[in-house]
C-alpha positions, 0 to 999 in steps of 0.5 A: 084928878078927873073921874067918870063912871063907865058902863059896858054891856058884856054878854048881855050883862052890865059891868060898871067901872070908874075911870080916873086920870088922863084919858090919853094916858097909858091904859091900866085896868084895875081889878079889886079883891073879893067883896070889894069894888072899884073904889078900892083903887081910889087912893092909888088913883089920886097919886097917878100921873100919865095913867088912864086907870079904869077900875072895874066892878067885877061881876057880882060887885059894886054897880055891876050885874050879878051872875045868873042864880044858877051860875056859880062864881068861877074866877076864870070867868072874869078873864072873859069879862076883862078882855071884853071890857078891853075890847069895848075900850078899844085897847089892843094892849094894856097893863093890869093892876090887881088886888087879892082876887083881882091879882089872881084874875090879872095873872090868868088874863096875862097868861092866856093873852100874853100879847095883850097884857104888857105888865102886872102890878099885883097887890097881896095876891098872885094866883087863885086858891086851889083844891087838891084833886083828892078833896074835890068831890067832897068840896063840890058836894059841900058847895052844892048842898050849901047853895041849896040850903041858902037859896033865897036867903039874904043878909040882915040889913044895917040900920044906917050907912054908918053901921055898914061902914063899922061892919066893913072897918071890922071885917075879916080884913080890917080897913081904915074908916076912910077906906071903908066909907069909900067901899061902902059908898059904892058897895051898899044901897039904902032900901026900904028894909035898911042898908044892904050890900050891892054884892051878890050873896052867892059870893059868900058860898064855897066854890063848887070848883077850883083849879088844882095847884098843878093847873095854877103852876101852868098859868104862872109858867106861861107869864111873859110880862114883868111882874111887880108884886106888892106884899104887906108886912101883915098880909097873906104871904105864906109858903105857897105864895113863896113857891109860886113866886119862885116860878116867875120869870121876871118879878120885882117884889116890894114889901111894904108896911101894911095889911092885906088892903095896904093899897088903901093906906096912904103911904103904901098907895103912894108907893104903889102909884109910883110903880104904876107911874113907871109904865108912863115913863 
């Protein structure tokens, strides 16, 4: 399968991406999860037919620029970036595949621009995390104070690439060593101090502001496209997820063996690729 690196200048910032597949195929934008990068879709890409898959490094991840130091990472800002990349590619209409955080961005994008997004494949995610209205003042104070305390600090470098891969294998959401190696190849860099993550350390900060559940419901109810929702047997499905699924107008739910990163597991990746390949049928 052909693979090429893409670079876009979006609002004065660089956004990187990887393109796989048929350049004349059905266009699909792929959006990764928190602290991952475009390489997370490489397993799915290997199984695609008739699809042009463009996997972004969302801002602060992989080879993309970090947001300005004074600017928190708000999930809705990614919607602007996704649409700008689609414009740069000359895509009037396209599909979106998203994992976890990327699935939330995909849902927001499709709700805001229903004419442009033709369908969604959401993997282990549906909509953003929320704060209740009553806890928002305290959460905001906590986030602002922590940003002040952590300003200028950096994570301790790893001694080798292998050590970084080990860390990713044993992270909050474990992945196989092969999957970790692919993520690290795009997500880490060798410096004079050692191996460091390319991702912005600010991504580890608590959110200054999140939507409320009522706001999220408004976006879900505005979805007008078919949704394929892939959930892992050891994934993140909970009561909140179930209540959100009930709001969807058109949704196919696919439950597969695997964890939160099941799209980086061979069997699940093959099944997800079949779903995406249907868009080219």
